[in-house]
N, C-alpha and C positions, 0 to 999 in steps of 0.2 A: 416566454422568455428564458423563465428560469428552469422551464424544462429543458429549454435546448441546450442551455449550458451546463446543467449537470449531464445530458447525454454526451455533450461535446467532451467534457472533461474524463467521463466514464470513458469513452472511445479511444483517448489519448492515452489513459491508463492502461487499457487493455492492450494498446498495442505497445507502451513501453513495457508491460508485462510479456510480452510474445518477443521483444528483443530480447528481452534478458533471458529468457528460456533458451534462444540461440545462442547466445553470449555463454551462460551456462554449460550449454549442451558442447559447444565446441570446444569450450575450456577440459572440460572431464574426457572428451576424445584423446584431447592432444595429450591428456598426463595419465590416461587409463584408470582415473580413478573419478568417484564422483565428487564433482565441486559444485558449490551453491553459493552463491554471492548474497550474503545476510543484510539484512536491511543496515545494520550499522557500516558495513565497508560500503553499500550505497552511498550512505548520508555523510561519511567522511570524505567522499571521492566528491561529492556534489558540493558541501559546504561545511568544513567539519568546526569550524569556529561555532556554528550555531547548534552543535552537537554539545561541544565543550560547554557552552554556556546553560544547556538546559539541566544539565547534571544538578548544579546548586540551586537553579530556580525553582525544580522539582521538590529538594530537599528542605528550602525554607518555606515552601507553599503550606506546611502546618501537617502534611502528612509524608512524614519522611519515609517510610516504607514503601511510598509509591516507587521509588527510582529502582530499587535493589531488587525484588521479586517480579514486578509487574512491569516495567518498563525493557529492564535488561533481558527479560524472556521475549521480548516484542522485539526488540533490536536481535536477536539471535535467529529470528523465523528466514526463510527464503525471502529476497526482495521479489520475486516475481510472484510467488503465491498471494503476499500482500496486494500489491498493485492489482492483481487482479480480481480478489474478494472488493476490493475499493470500487476498481471499475464495475462490476457486477452491479454491487449495491447502488451506485450512482446512478445506473442505466435503468435499474429498475425504478427508484426513485423518480426518475425523469419522464417514465413512460407514458402516454397517454392514457387516458382511463377508459374503460369500455363503455360504450353507451347502452343504457339502459332500455331493455326490450320489457314491452309489457306494461304491467303495473308493479314491478318489482322496485320498490324505494327504500 
């Protein structure tokens, strides 16, 4: 049952990554420049309040340097790449195990 949910979320994540690739591609073609939607821009579009409340939470967690070099770098990555990697990892985690053949244990 857990494998099914992992594969389903992974497939939804890959579908969202594909949609974002198409979105960025059409914006790039229209503007004659490469335009990539960052994770920060996508997160602001979906729920800006949670992103604003995350910074003080990470700074008060005991590791204040976690926000500036680590999380700001993550927020600058292309959103389609992050969703594609997440989807691939979830699909691999949710796959069925290969049956053992012979005496290999």
